[in-house]
PAPA-209579 format. One record per residue: x, y, z negated of N, C-alpha, C in turn. Coordinates in steps of 0.1 Angstrom, whole numbers, plus 5000, padded with zeros to 4 digits. Layout:
! PAPA-209579
ATOM   n.px   n.py   n.pz   ca.px   ca.py   ca.pz   c.px   c.py   c.pz
ATOM      X      Y      Z       X       Y       Z      X      Y      Z
...
END
This chain:
! PAPA-209579
ATOM   n.px   n.py   n.pz   ca.px   ca.py   ca.pz   c.px   c.py   c.pz
ATOM   4783   2717   7937    4784    2703    7934   4783   2694   7950
ATOM   4790   2682   7950    4789    2676    7962   4777   2672   7968
ATOM   4776   2672   7982    4766    2667    7989   4767   2654   7995
ATOM   4759   2642   7996    4763    2631    8005   4766   2635   8018
ATOM   4774   2628   8026    4776    2626    8039   4763   2625   8047
ATOM   4758   2634   8056    4744    2630    8063   4747   2617   8070
ATOM   4737   2611   8073    4736    2599    8081   4727   2602   8094
ATOM   4733   2600   8106    4722    2599    8117   4717   2589   8119
ATOM   4703   2587   8116    4696    2578    8117   4685   2579   8132
ATOM   4686   2569   8138    4674    2567    8151   4662   2568   8141
ATOM   4653   2571   8150    4637    2571    8145   4633   2556   8143
ATOM   4637   2547   8148    4638    2533    8147   4644   2528   8133
ATOM   4650   2534   8131    4660    2529    8119   4653   2534   8107
ATOM   4649   2546   8109    4645    2553    8099   4630   2549   8096
ATOM   4622   2544   8104    4609    2537    8101   4615   2524   8098
ATOM   4623   2515   8100    4623    2501    8095   4629   2503   8080
ATOM   4637   2517   8076    4641    2517    8063   4629   2520   8054
ATOM   4623   2528   8059    4607    2534    8052   4599   2520   8050
ATOM   4597   2515   8061    4592    2501    8057   4596   2490   8044
ATOM   4610   2489   8047    4618    2481    8034   4615   2489   8022
ATOM   4619   2501   8020    4615    2509    8011   4600   2507   8004
ATOM   4591   2503   8012    4577    2503    8004   4574   2490   8006
ATOM   4579   2479   8008    4576    2465    8010   4573   2458   7997
ATOM   4562   2454   7997    4558    2447    7984   4565   2430   7982
ATOM   4567   2426   7991    4574    2413    7995   4587   2414   7998
ATOM   4593   2424   8001    4608    2427    8003   4616   2426   7988
ATOM   4628   2417   7992    4635    2419    7978   4638   2431   7972
ATOM   4640   2433   7960    4641    2444    7952   4656   2452   7958
ATOM   4666   2444   7957    4681    2449    7962   4678   2455   7976
ATOM   4670   2449   7985    4670    2456    7999   4659   2468   7996
ATOM   4649   2469   7988    4644    2482    7984   4649   2493   7980
ATOM   4660   2492   7969    4667    2498    7966   4678   2504   7974
ATOM   4684   2496   7982    4695    2501    7995   4687   2506   8002
ATOM   4675   2503   8008    4669    2512    8018   4668   2529   8013
ATOM   4661   2526   8000    4659    2542    7994   4670   2549   7992
ATOM   4680   2542   7989    4695    2548    7989   4698   2556   8003
ATOM   4698   2546   8015    4703    2555    8025   4694   2563   8031
ATOM   4682   2563   8029    4672    2574    8034   4673   2585   8027
ATOM   4678   2583   8011    4680    2596    8004   4693   2602   8011
ATOM   4705   2594   8013    4716    2598    8019   4713   2604   8031
ATOM   4705   2602   8040    4702    2605    8053   4697   2619   8056
ATOM   4689   2617   8042    4682    2632    8041   4689   2641   8035
ATOM   4703   2639   8032    4716    2651    8027   4711   2654   8010
ATOM   4706   2645   8006    4703    2650    7989   4716   2649   7986
ATOM   4717   2655   7970    4727    2657    7963   4730   2643   7959
ATOM   4743   2638   7956    4746    2627    7951   4742   2626   7935
ATOM   4744   2637   7929    4736    2635    7916   4725   2630   7916
ATOM   4716   2636   7926    4702    2632    7924   4700   2618   7927
ATOM   4709   2612   7937    4708    2599    7940   4711   2587   7928
ATOM   4723   2592   7919    4729    2587    7907   4715   2588   7896
ATOM   4706   2598   7897    4698    2596    7887   4690   2587   7894
ATOM   4684   2586   7901    4673    2578    7911   4679   2559   7906
ATOM   4690   2558   7908    4697    2544    7902   4696   2545   7890
ATOM   4701   2553   7880    4700    2551    7866   4685   2551   7863
ATOM   4678   2556   7866    4664    2556    7864   4656   2541   7866
ATOM   4659   2534   7878    4658    2523    7878   4664   2511   7873
ATOM   4677   2513   7866    4683    2502    7860   4684   2506   7843
ATOM   4670   2513   7840    4671    2512    7824   4668   2498   7818
ATOM   4662   2491   7828    4658    2473    7820   4663   2465   7829
ATOM   4677   2465   7830    4684    2453    7836   4683   2442   7830
ATOM   4683   2429   7838    4679    2417    7836   4697   2409   7839
ATOM   4699   2401   7827    4713    2394    7829   4710   2384   7840
ATOM   4721   2384   7849    4721    2376    7862   4721   2361   7854
ATOM   4709   2351   7860    4709    2337    7853   4718   2329   7866
ATOM   4726   2323   7861    4736    2314    7870   4724   2300   7871
ATOM   4724   2296   7884    4715    2284    7890   4723   2273   7890
ATOM   4736   2277   7896    4743    2266    7900   4752   2262   7890
ATOM   4759   2250   7889    4767    2243    7879   4781   2248   7882
ATOM   4789   2246   7870    4802    2256    7872   4809   2248   7882
ATOM   4810   2238   7880    4819    2230    7892   4815   2231   7905
ATOM   4804   2233   7908    4799    2236    7922   4806   2249   7926
ATOM   4805   2260   7918    4806    2273    7920   4824   2272   7920
ATOM   4829   2265   7914    4845    2262    7911   4849   2260   7926
ATOM   4841   2246   7933    4844    2242    7943   4842   2251   7955
ATOM   4833   2261   7955    4831    2271    7964   4844   2279   7966
ATOM   4846   2284   7952    4858    2291    7954   4871   2284   7959
ATOM   4873   2274   7957    4884    2269    7961   4884   2264   7973
ATOM   4872   2264   7982    4871    2263    7996   4871   2275   8001
ATOM   4869   2285   7997    4870    2299    8004   4885   2305   8001
ATOM   4889   2301   7989    4906    2305    7988   4913   2297   8001
ATOM   4910   2284   8003    4918    2277    8013   4915   2285   8026
ATOM   4904   2290   8030    4899    2295    8043   4908   2307   8045
ATOM   4905   2317   8033    4916    2330    8029   4929   2326   8032
ATOM   4935   2315   8030    4948    2315    8027   4952   2310   8043
ATOM   4944   2304   8050    4948    2300    8063   4945   2312   8069
ATOM   4936   2320   8071    4935    2333    8076   4945   2340   8077
ATOM   4951   2342   8061    4960    2352    8059   4976   2350   8068
ATOM   4974   2335   8066    4988    2328    8074   4987   2330   8088
ATOM   4975   2332   8092    4973    2334    8107   4976   2347   8111
ATOM   4975   2356   8103    4977    2370    8103   4992   2375   8101
ATOM   5001   2359   8094    5011    2363    8091   5013   2374   8080
ATOM   5002   2376   8070    5001    2384    8058   5010   2379   8046
ATOM   5009   2364   8046    5015    2358    8034   5029   2352   8037
END
């Protein structure tokens, strides 16, 4: 079985990630990501990491859209214009 590539973390980075992974007021996504990075840094097997993620995704909740569709589409159109401009600048389009 493959193992995750080890990440070299400084002591400060490891302490910060550990703090985030235990934080009660830390956003859930950040907690999960911190735990994943710490697990990868410890060289755990990829399967063990996947098992951990699956265990914590047993009761997913649907994403609740809070913005109206017209506002979302307006943002998509604005970013599309920016991306097109960037691509033309880079001479990709």
